[in-house]
N, C-alpha and C positions, 0 to 999 in steps of 0.2 A: 465665432463659440467658440464654449471651451476647450472644445480637442486642441484649437490652433493652438494654446497655452500650454498643452502638456511637455512636458512632466512640472511645471513651475504653480503651482500649489497657488503660495501666497509669496505676497513681498509685502512683506510692515514694517511703518515708520512708524516710529516714538518720536514727533518731531522734538527737537533743542527747546528746551523748558529751564528755567528758572525756579525749584522744587524748594519747600518748607521741611524743618524738620517733622519729619512724617506725614508726608505730602503725598510721598510714593513706596509704597511698601515693597513693591516687586511684582512678583508670581508666587504666590504661594503651590502647594503642590498641583500638577496637574497631571494628564494623560495626555501621552504623543501614540500613534500606532501607526504604519504603512509609509511613512517615507524619512523625510531626512532632515531634520529643524537648525536651521543653520543662523545663531544669534549674534551679531559683533555689535558691541559697543562700542560705537563710534567716540563719542564723548562720552566722562563721566569726570568729573571736576567738581569738589568742593570750594563755598563760597569763601576760600581763606584760601584757596586753588588745593595742592596735590593731599592727602591726606590718606590713614589707616583707614577710614572711613570707606573711603572710593571702588568698590566695589559690590558685586552681582556674591553672596553665599550663597554659591551653590551648591546642592542634594538630589542624592537621586534613591530611587525608592531602595536599593541594598545599604544605604547609608555612606556609603560614597563622597565626597566634597571635596570643593574646591573654590577658589575666587576666579569672577571675572572682571581685568577692571579696562578703564581706558583703552582701548585697539587691542584686543582680544577677541576670537574668533571662537566658536564650538559648531563644531561637525557632531551630526547626532544621526546617525541613521540606528534610527528605533524600530523595524521591522517588523516582529508580533509583538511590542509594547515596550513603555519606557517611564514611568514616570521621576517628576524632577521641580524641584522648584530656585528660587533665584531671587533672595527678598533681600533686602537694603534695609543698612540700620535702619532705630527708629531717628538715632540722632542725627543721620545726617543728611545734610540743604547744598544744592548743588547742584548744576548748569548738566544733565544728560540730554542723546541726543543714541538713540538706538534704531535699528534694522531685525528683521530674523525674514532667511526666505525659510520658506517649504519647496525641496523636490520629491517627488512622488517617484518612487520603488515601482519599477516595474513586476510585473506579478506573481511572480516567479520566484522573489526575493522580500516579498511585504513579508515575512515570516522569518525570517532569518532573526535572527539571535544577537540582540543591542547592540553597535558597537561607540562607542562616542570619546571623542578628542579634544580635548581644551588645547591651542593654542594661544600660548603666551605670544602676546605682539612682535616679541623682538625676534620673533621664528617666523615673522612673515615679510616676506619680499616688498620692499618697497623701488619700485623704475621709475627715473625720469622719464615720459612722454615727450616734450615737449620744453623745449628750453627758452621759448618766447613765445608766449607766452607762458610763464612754468608753470608745468602741466605733472606733476608726480600720478603713479599706480601701485594701490596694495593689493598684492595677491592672494587677499584669504582663502579663495579655493579656484584649482585648473593644475595645467601644467601649458607650459610654453607658451605665458601670455606676457607677449614685449620682451621676451627672452629669459622670462621671469620662472618659476613655479613655486606654489607652494609647497610646502612637507602635506598638506591635508590634499587629502583625491580622492571624490566619488566616483569607484569602484565600479558603483552600477548602470550610471548613468555619468556621463560627459556633458560638466557641466565649471563655465568660470564664475565666480563671483567678487567683486573687481571696484574697489575707492577708489574713483579719480579726485583727485585734490586743482585746484586750481590755488594760485599761491596771492598775494592779494595784491593788488593793481596790474592784474593779467586781464 
């Protein structure tokens, strides 16, 4: 039953894939309301290595702009409503692996004003969970996860969003 999954509404993976120029447009302007959207760009690398084109170009309905690059995380507690887009330059070509988690807000907070936090990957803690095999945990959301806390906290729904990585050969 769906009640057993609450407060998690969706966890979507855009599997790792190689895109040719113009093949991955991103997500044009679209609305959200009543939940927290948590996109994570696990991998975004151009066909010739890293370049200035390796980014989602984000813009919201109020004209705010930001770039979302490989490893970056966004926490959008959208409450009463928010419109945004994440577009990719049509010249970009490369590998993309992307996730998005939606967390339901309690009814008392569904009409709160939107609060969007864009977190650069360099600010997210990475903790070694095991040395043999080597396993790391990147803490995108949550407090005291393997002794580390993300700078991003979900104030109305306690949640942890962690990217575990097993080293090659592990």
